[in-house]
N, C-alpha and C positions, 0 to 999 in steps of 0.2 A: 486076440493076440494082437500084440502091438508090433506094427510095421516097422522097417527097417529106414532110419531118416531118409535113405536116400531116395527108395522107393516111396515115400509117404508123399515127400516136397513135388515125386514129377506124377501123384494121383494127383495135387492139389493146383498142378498149375495143368493139368490137362480138363480140370474140370474146370475150371477160367476160362477156356481160350473154348470150351464149346459154351459158354454164358453167351461168350461174346460173336462166336464165328456166328454165318445163317443154319438152319436147319436145311439137311440136305434135298436135295427136292424129288416130292414122292414119286412115282410111275405115273405116267398119263393118267389124266382120269378120266373112266368110262363114260360113254356119250349120254348124259340126262335129259335132253332135249332134242328135238326136232323141228325147224323151223323152214319156213320159206328160203330159198336159197341153199338153203343144207344140200347133204348127199343122203342118198341112200344105197346100202352094196348090195352084191349078190353071190352064189357062188359063179368060179368062172373070172372072178376078177372086169364084172358087169357092176356099173354104178348109175345111178338116175340122181337127178337134182328136182329136188319138191319145188314143187311152183309157187304153191298156199294149201295151209294148210284148210280143210270142210267138215262137215260130220253132217251128221242123218239118221236119220232111226236109232238112236241111242251106241252110233260107233262114232268110229273117227280116222279121215281119212288125210293120205297124201295125194293131193292130184297131183300128178309127172305130165311128160307124155308121150304119147299111147303108144308109137315106138321103141319106147324105150320098159312099161311096164310088161310086159310082154319079154323080157330077156330074161327074168330067174320069176321064182313064187315066192320064194325066201326071200325077207329083208331083213337087211340088216344098219347099226345106229354106226356102225364104224366099220371100217377096211379089214380089221382084222378075220368081222364074224363071227363076235362076241359077246355083240350085245343085242335081242333079234331086238326088230321094229314091227314087222307087219308080214300079209300078205298080200300081193296079189288077188286086186276082187274082180276090177272087169277092164278092158280097154275097146277105143276102136279106130285102128288103123289097116291100110289109109285110110279115101276119103277123108277121115277127119283124124285126125291127132291129141288124143288125152284117155289118159286112165287114170284110176285108181289104185294105192294100196294101202288095206284095212288095218289100223294100228291096233296092236291086238297085247303090246307089252302096258300091265300097270305102271311099271315103274318106270316109264320114255314119256314127257312131257310135250305137247305138241301146239305150242302156242302159235296164235292167232297174227301173227309177226311176216314181216319179209328179213333177211337176214343179209345187212347191205356189204359185210365185210369188216374188218377192222373193231369186231365188238358191235355194232352198229346195228339195230335194230330198227323195222318200222312200221305199227300196228298199222294193219287193214281191219276193216270196217264194214267194209262189203268189195262190189264189181259193180262194173259197166260196161253196158254194151258201147264200144268205140265210134266214134265218131268223125271224119274228117275235121282237121286240124288243133284235132286235144292234144292237149300237152301229153309225154308219157313220158317214162324211164324205164330201164328194164337194168336188174341184177345179173351179169354173165359172169361164170366163172373164169372165162381166158380177161375179158374189156376191162368189170370189174360195171361201174356205175354210171350209165347214156342215157343224154336223154334228146327228147325230139318230142314230134310232134307227130299224128299217125295223118298221112297221104293217101290212101287209098283200103280201100274195104274191098271183099271178095277178089283175093289176091288168089295164084295157086302157087304151089312150090310140086314138081315134079319127078323124084327121084328115079324115075327109073325105073322098068319093067314091068306098070303097069301099081303105081306107087304115089300116086299122085293125089297131092292132102289141097283139098280146096276150103272154099269160105274164110282167109286167114282175112286177119288186119296188118297194114305193111306201115313201117316208121321210114322218120329220114337220121331216128338213129341206129349204130353201126351196130353189126353182132359180127362173130366172125367162132372156127372152131370151139368147142367146147364151149360154148352159149349156151347150146341149147338146151328150154330147159328149166331154164330161169325167165325168173316173176317179171313180170309186165304188168306196171302199176301207177295210177295219176292220181299225183296226190295222195290219202289210204283205200282209195281204191279200187280193188285190179282187175287188169284188162284183158292181159291175155300171157300164156307159155310162149320161151322165148322155141322160134321152132328150128332158125337160121339165119342167113344172111348172103345179102351179096355186098360185091366189094371191100371195104376195106376201113378199119379205125384210122388207120393212116392217110388214104386218100381220098376219106368219104364213101360212104354206102347205106344199107337199110336195113330194116332187121326188119322179121315175120311170125306174125305172133298166133297161136290157136283163138279164139275169143273164151274166156274163164265162162261168161251168161251160159254157154254155148253147152259145156263141160259139165256147170252144175245141173244145170235143167237136163242133162241125159240120164243124172242118177240121183235127180230129187235131194241136191244136197247145198251145201248154203256154208260162208264163210261167217267168219265171228271175231 
């Protein structure tokens, strides 16, 4: 059927316009990877920041703070809880403060990197026991990348109610609420998980880390 001249002209104009305009943005892509520094989400609005990814016994795990690991059993890679990620495998808290979430979704990748923000990642090749004077940086959800040096070992955080955590690393890199669980590293070596801080980043402060080597040894895991 032959189109009326006016309709044909309008169709041609629309086709030409479509050729030069950018395509409409697609719906937000589902999460396909989880790195250190990213979050996992559980029911009831809980979330845990992944410190580092680790492996052992043929499985892959997210290393997280122990006080967070027991907040949920099933974890997802998105806040809408549509992309399954894994399940809580084990945790230790108080005394220590680390736990592991076993990845169970084969469609979700878990690179051995830490996310520094803005799409920037850093490869992690192993873990190191911290030492006084060692340079260290951590990636926090609130304060971003903060760097300093290790200033103390065997520190304690007392949350009250019998919930004290011992054997922690102290650094002069500041940390604030929201940074908990983030990865602390020295070069390409993992050092710890951010558990808290004192002071503030505007006036100077300190950060406390759960040593990564202790957590890896507890579960027979390694970084990659």
